[in-house]
N, C-alpha and C positions, 0 to 999 in steps of 0.2 A: 530357605528359611523357616524356622516354625516362632510364630508368634502367638500369644495369649495375650488378652485386653481385658480389664475390669471396664465397666460404664462409665465411670467419669469421663475419662481421655474421649471415649466415643461421644458422649454427649457433647463436650466441649467443642470438639473438633464440627459437629454436626452442626451448632449453634451457628457456629461463625461460617458458616457454607465451603469446609474444608475437609468432610468428611472423606471425599476422595483422593485426598492427601497422602492418607493411608494406603488405600487401596494402590498409588503409585509408588510408596516405600517398601511396601511387603509385599504387596499382589496378594495373601491371603491372611485372615488373621482370624483365629479359633476363640471363642468365647463358650464360658459353660454355661448351663442352664441357669442358673441363679442371675447373671450378667445379661442373659436374653430376658427374664422376667423382669428385669430392673428396666431395660429398655423399652420394655411394650406393656409397663404399667399406665393404666386410666386407657388402654386402649389405641396407644401410642402404636403407629407401626415404624418398623425398623427392621428394611430389611435390604440387604445388599449381598448380591450375590456372592462375593468374595468375603465375607462374613460367616463363618461356619459354625454351628450349633454342635458341642460333644458334651455328653455326662462325663459329671468325675466319679470313678469310685472309690477312691479312697476317702470314704465317709469319715474317718477317725480322724484324720488330718484336718478334714474342715470342720469340723468340733473344736479341734483344741485349737483352730487358729480364730475360730468364733468367740472366742474369750476375750480379743482384743480388737478382731475386724469384724467386717460387718457379713453377710451371707456372700456377696458378689464377687468380695474381695478376696475372700476365703477359698470360695470355689474356682478365682482365678489362679490364685498361688499353688492348689492343689494340682491344678489341670496343668501349669506349667511344669512342677513336677514329674507326674504322670507321663507326659508326652515330651519332656526333655526337650521343651520349647529354649529356643534361641534368646528371646524377648521377653519378657512380660512387662506392659505399658498398664500404668498406674500409677496413681497421683498423690495416693496416701503415704506419708512419711511412716508409719509403723509396720507397711505391709509389705516397705522398700527393706527392712533390715531382715 
């Protein structure tokens, strides 16, 4: 199963000490560069072997999505489309449409 995630759900699971639950459920999660940047802002370390970082190729789609979403959400959606993800984990209502 191919799973892509935005930063908000990862941060939420991490804050409650349940980040490993995502590993148990999905095995591997892919995040775009912008999400990695959000997770590591201010020198915070966020590294789990089962979370893989991948760049987005379709910069035009990211630009279009940025009109209504932030960069991390836009890249997560674009990456999910690019790699034909089975699941996209995010919590923003506009991004789910």
